[in-house]
C-alpha positions in Angstrom: 69.3 70.1 117.0 70.3 71.4 120.4 73.1 73.2 122.1 75.0 71.4 124.7 76.5 74.3 126.6 76.8 78.1 126.3 80.0 79.7 125.4 81.0 83.4 125.9 81.6 85.6 122.7 84.6 87.9 123.0 83.7 91.5 123.3 86.5 92.5 121.0 84.9 90.3 118.3 81.6 91.8 118.5 83.2 95.3 118.0 84.5 94.7 115.0 108.2 68.2 97.0 106.8 67.8 94.0 104.2 65.3 93.2 106.7 62.5 92.7 107.8 62.8 96.2 104.4 62.7 97.8 103.1 60.1 95.4 99.4 59.2 95.2 96.8 56.7 96.5 98.1 53.2 96.4 101.6 54.4 95.4 104.5 52.4 96.8 106.5 55.7 97.0 103.9 57.1 99.4 104.4 54.1 101.7 108.0 54.4 101.7 108.3 58.2 102.2 105.6 58.5 104.9 106.6 55.6 107.2 106.9 58.1 109.9 103.2 58.7 109.5 102.6 55.3 111.1 104.7 55.8 114.1 103.3 56.0 117.6 102.4 59.8 117.9 103.7 59.7 121.6 107.2 58.8 120.5 109.5 62.0 120.2 111.3 62.1 116.9 114.4 64.0 116.2 113.2 65.3 112.8 111.4 68.6 112.6 107.8 68.1 111.6 104.2 68.1 112.6 103.2 66.2 115.6 99.6 64.8 115.9 97.5 66.2 118.7 95.7 63.1 119.8 93.0 62.1 120.3 91.4 63.4 117.0 87.8 64.4 116.8 85.9 61.7 115.3 82.2 62.2 115.7 81.5 63.2 112.1 80.1 61.8 108.9 82.5 62.5 106.1 83.6 66.0 107.2 84.3 68.3 104.2 85.6 71.5 105.7 86.8 73.0 109.0 87.1 76.8 109.9 88.0 78.6 113.1 85.7 81.6 113.5 86.1 85.2 114.8 84.5 83.8 118.0 87.2 81.1 118.3 84.8 78.3 117.8 85.4 75.4 115.3 83.0 75.1 112.5 82.9 71.8 110.6 80.7 70.7 107.7 79.8 67.2 106.9 77.0 65.3 105.3 74.6 66.1 108.3 75.2 69.9 108.1 77.4 72.3 110.0 78.7 71.5 113.5 80.0 74.0 116.1 82.6 72.9 118.6 84.8 74.6 121.2 88.6 74.3 121.0 88.6 71.3 123.2 86.3 69.5 120.5 83.1 69.5 122.5 80.1 69.8 120.4 78.1 73.0 120.9 75.5 72.9 118.2 74.6 71.1 115.0 72.5 72.7 112.2 71.3 70.4 109.5 72.0 71.4 105.9 72.0 68.9 103.0 75.3 68.7 101.0 77.3 71.1 103.1 80.8 71.5 101.8 82.3 74.8 103.0 81.9 77.1 105.9 83.2 80.6 106.9 82.3 83.5 109.2 82.4 87.2 108.8 83.4 89.8 111.5 79.7 90.3 112.3 79.5 86.7 113.3 77.2 85.7 110.4 78.1 82.1 109.3 78.0 81.1 105.7 77.6 77.6 104.5 77.8 76.3 100.9 75.3 73.4 100.6 72.4 72.3 98.4 68.8 73.7 98.3 65.5 72.2 97.1 63.2 74.7 95.5 60.2 75.0 93.1 60.7 77.8 90.5 57.0 78.5 89.4 58.1 80.7 86.5 60.0 77.8 84.9 57.9 74.6 85.9 55.6 74.5 88.9 55.9 70.7 89.0 59.7 70.4 89.3 61.7 70.6 92.5 65.2 71.7 91.6 68.3 70.7 93.4 70.5 73.8 93.3 73.6 74.9 94.9 73.4 77.5 97.5 75.0 79.5 100.3 73.1 79.9 103.5 73.7 83.0 105.7 73.0 82.0 109.4 72.9 83.8 112.6 72.9 82.6 116.3 74.8 79.4 115.6 77.2 80.4 118.5 74.3 81.5 121.0 71.6 79.9 122.8 69.0 81.7 120.6 67.3 79.9 117.7 69.4 79.7 114.6 68.0 82.1 111.9 68.4 81.7 108.2 69.0 85.3 107.2 69.3 84.7 103.4 69.8 81.8 101.0 71.8 82.6 97.9 70.6 80.0 95.3 72.5 79.6 92.1 72.0 81.0 89.5 71.5 83.9 92.0 68.4 85.3 90.3 65.1 85.9 92.1 62.5 83.8 90.3 58.8 84.5 90.6 55.8 84.0 88.4 55.2 87.7 87.8 58.0 88.0 85.2 59.1 86.0 82.2 62.5 84.3 82.1 65.1 84.7 79.4 65.8 81.8 77.0 69.2 81.4 78.8 67.6 81.0 82.1 65.2 78.3 80.8 67.9 76.5 79.0 70.1 76.3 82.1 67.2 74.9 84.2 66.6 72.0 81.8 67.3 68.4 83.1 67.9 67.4 79.4 70.6 69.9 78.9 74.3 69.1 79.6 74.5 72.6 81.1 71.6 72.1 83.6 72.1 74.4 86.6 71.7 71.4 88.9 75.1 70.2 87.8 76.8 73.4 89.1 78.6 73.2 92.5 79.4 76.0 94.9 82.7 74.7 96.3 83.8 77.3 99.0 83.1 80.6 100.7 85.7 83.1 102.1 85.3 86.5 103.8 87.0 89.8 103.4 87.8 92.5 105.9 84.7 94.5 105.0 82.5 91.4 105.4 81.9 91.0 101.7 82.4 87.3 100.7 83.9 85.4 97.8 82.0 82.3 96.5 83.7 79.9 94.2 81.6 78.1 91.6 82.4 75.2 89.1 80.1 73.7 86.5 79.8 72.5 82.9 79.2 75.7 81.1 82.7 77.2 80.3 83.0 77.6 76.6 85.0 80.4 75.2 81.7 82.1 74.0 79.9 81.8 77.4 79.5 85.3 78.8 79.2 84.0 82.4 81.3 80.8 82.9 80.5 78.4 85.7 84.1 78.3 86.8 84.5 81.5 88.5 84.8 83.5 91.7 81.8 85.6 92.6 81.7 88.7 94.9 78.8 89.4 97.2 78.0 92.2 99.6 75.3 93.2 101.9 72.2 94.7 100.7 71.1 98.0 102.3 67.8 100.1 102.4 67.8 103.7 103.6 71.4 103.2 104.7 70.6 100.1 106.8 71.6 96.6 106.2 68.8 94.2 105.3 70.8 91.1 106.0 70.3 89.9 102.4 73.2 89.6 100.1 73.7 90.5 96.6 76.1 89.7 93.8 78.1 92.7 92.9 80.7 91.2 90.5 82.8 88.3 89.4 86.5 87.8 88.8 87.4 86.8 85.3 89.7 84.0 85.8 90.4 82.0 82.8 88.2 78.9 82.9 89.9 77.2 79.8 93.5 77.7 80.1 95.0 75.1 82.4 98.6 76.0 81.9 97.9 79.6 83.1 98.9 81.2 86.4 95.5 83.1 86.2 93.3 80.1 85.5 90.1 79.0 87.4 89.2 75.4 86.5 87.2 73.2 88.8 87.9 75.5 91.7 87.8 73.5 94.9 88.5 76.0 97.6 89.4 79.6 98.3 91.0 81.5 101.2 91.7 85.2 101.8 94.4 86.8 103.9 92.2 88.1 106.6 92.7 85.1 108.9 90.1 85.1 111.6 90.5 85.3 114.4 94.3 85.9 114.4 94.0 89.6 113.6 91.9 92.3 115.3 92.6 94.7 112.6 92.8 92.6 109.2 94.4 94.2 106.2 92.3 95.6 103.5 93.5 93.0 101.1 91.1 91.6 98.5 93.6 89.0 97.2 93.1 85.3 97.6 94.4 81.8 97.0 92.4 79.2 95.1 92.9 75.4 94.6 91.8 73.7 91.4 90.7 70.1 91.9 89.6 67.3 89.4 92.7 64.8 89.0 91.4 63.9 85.5 92.3 67.4 84.2 95.8 68.4 83.2 96.3 71.4 85.3 100.1 72.0 85.9 99.6 74.7 88.6 96.7 73.9 90.8 97.2 76.4 93.7 97.2 80.0 92.6 97.8 83.2 94.6 95.8 86.1 93.0 96.6 89.6 93.9 94.1 92.5 94.1 95.7 95.7 92.8 94.2 99.2 93.2 94.4 101.1 89.9 92.8 104.4 88.7 90.2 102.3 87.0 89.3 100.3 90.1 90.5 97.0 91.4 92.4 94.6 89.1 93.1 91.1 89.8 96.5 89.7 88.7 98.6 86.7 89.1 101.3 86.7 91.7 104.3 86.5 89.5 106.8 86.5 92.4 105.9 82.9 93.2 107.2 81.8 89.8 110.7 82.6 90.9 112.2 79.6 92.7 115.5 80.1 94.6 116.9 76.7 94.9 119.6 77.7 97.2 117.0 78.2 99.9 114.7 75.2 99.2 114.2 72.1 97.1 110.5 72.5 96.5 108.0 75.3 95.9 104.3 76.0 95.7 104.6 76.7 91.9 106.4 73.5 91.0 104.8 72.1 88.0 102.4 69.3 88.7 103.0 69.7 92.5 99.4 68.7 93.3 97.0 66.0 92.0 93.7 67.2 93.4 94.0 70.0 96.0 90.7 70.2 98.0 91.6 72.7 100.7 93.7 75.8 101.5 94.3 78.0 104.4 96.5 81.0 105.2 97.9 81.3 108.8 97.6 85.1 109.0 100.1 85.3 111.9 103.7 86.1 111.9 104.5 82.9 110.0 102.3 83.7 107.1 102.2 80.0 106.2 100.1 78.5 103.4 98.5 75.1 104.0 97.1 72.8 101.3 95.4 69.4 101.4 95.3 67.2 98.5 92.5 64.5 98.2 94.5 62.5 95.7 97.8 62.2 97.4 96.1 62.2 100.9 98.6 64.8 102.0 99.1 68.0 103.9 101.6 70.5 102.4 103.0 73.6 104.1 104.5 76.6 102.3 105.9 80.0 103.3 104.3 83.1 101.7 107.2 83.4 99.2 106.2 79.9 97.9 109.0 77.9 99.6 107.9 74.6 100.8 108.7 74.0 104.5 110.1 76.1 107.3 113.3 78.0 107.7 116.0 76.1 109.7 115.9 76.7 113.4 118.4 78.9 115.1 121.6 77.1 115.6 120.9 74.5 113.0 123.6 73.4 110.4 120.9 73.2 107.7 121.1 75.7 104.9 117.8 75.0 103.1 114.2 75.0 104.2 113.1 72.1 106.1 110.2 70.2 104.3 107.5 69.4 106.8 104.7 68.3 104.5 103.5 64.9 105.2 100.8 62.3 104.4 99.9 59.0 102.8 96.7 56.9 102.5 95.7 55.4 105.7 94.2 56.1 109.0 97.4 56.6 111.1 98.1 59.7 113.0 100.0 61.3 110.0 97.8 59.8 107.2 94.7 60.8 105.5 91.9 59.4 103.4 90.6 61.9 101.0 91.0 65.1 103.0 88.6 67.9 102.3 89.5 71.0 104.1 92.2 72.7 106.3 92.3 75.5 108.9 94.8 77.1 111.2 94.7 78.9 114.5 97.3 79.6 117.2 99.9 77.2 115.7 97.5 74.3 115.3 96.5 72.9 111.9 93.1 71.3 111.6 92.3 68.9 108.7 88.9 67.7 107.7 89.9 64.1 107.1 86.9 63.1 105.0 87.4 59.3 104.5 88.4 58.8 108.1 85.4 60.7 109.6 87.6 62.9 111.7 89.1 66.2 112.4 92.8 65.7 112.6 95.0 68.3 114.5 98.8 69.0 114.3 101.3 71.3 115.8 104.9 71.7 114.6 107.2 70.1 117.1 109.5 73.1 117.4 106.5 75.2 118.4 105.8 73.1 121.6 106.8 75.1 124.8 
């Protein structure tokens, strides 16, 4: 592990259409619809759409996520760990972490990576090394100082030690003969809020209606303090009770694959105090009609309540032909990002259809017609298809946005693909 060059950190940062259209892998419809994806990216097309910014960045081993931090560096997770790049794609640092799948950064420049962790829990069995999902809190990834692991949040987020006994439930979950073994649980994504608290999404086998703490959930963590000072450690302060067994519900949380908030680093110096979020629900083998859901956080006299965004269920077909909440819109969405600029766009990548979808914040798919256009409806600029062409993907895993550029972690093609809307070029 080494740092190739030093990068300055901004002082201001330190202060503070439906599924049938897009088809699926090996689908003849995909080949027909996305023929444009196999065109020479240097050819100027008349249609409005996203143009590939080539060359793509390809020195990765199955990248799973991409994120643009408050420091304006690019963070990428893959099978080797987490990589730090500048905006020209030059490698700055690599930190090895096994099973890294998601990365984010808070406004204090701490980096959080969802990965796996090997540990011996003496109170359960001193002879077993457990393979548990975890979130690493790291410092100094963007400096020349040694990287420091500030904390490791290990599922099931309990501090095990030999000085106390464990409950029957804890011992049952840490049992390789059980179908609910904690090793089968995955932490799939991490997102930050404006106050530097973080959301962690989790999925796993234990989700029966009688389970008091289902695996399919969104957890909330904040910073521990002692005598009014932050210790650097994180603690679980709550969970959001999405419905882990109701796939046709607009408030479900089944096989959650990604989460994004509306903070949008580093686009905003003063991000909104909005605890809402968008999640994606993967697993193409499950029948989940609405796989990308916007959840609002509403302040009430009794505290914050999380509610479905009912406004997205209204589809004005005079303004567009396709929408975020179209039934069966996605097959297996694997990544979601929010632009957090004046556009307020939502980007979703789907690992099953090998596609990138773009929506407006009102749920309309596409962009409004340019000034002077004869078009009356939104222009659908979603694209994709299975392959390694400039507008094709192979099992994409994550998506990010910064200054009008969309970044896609194209897992199967071992690359980070970059795109820009062709009407945004100056």
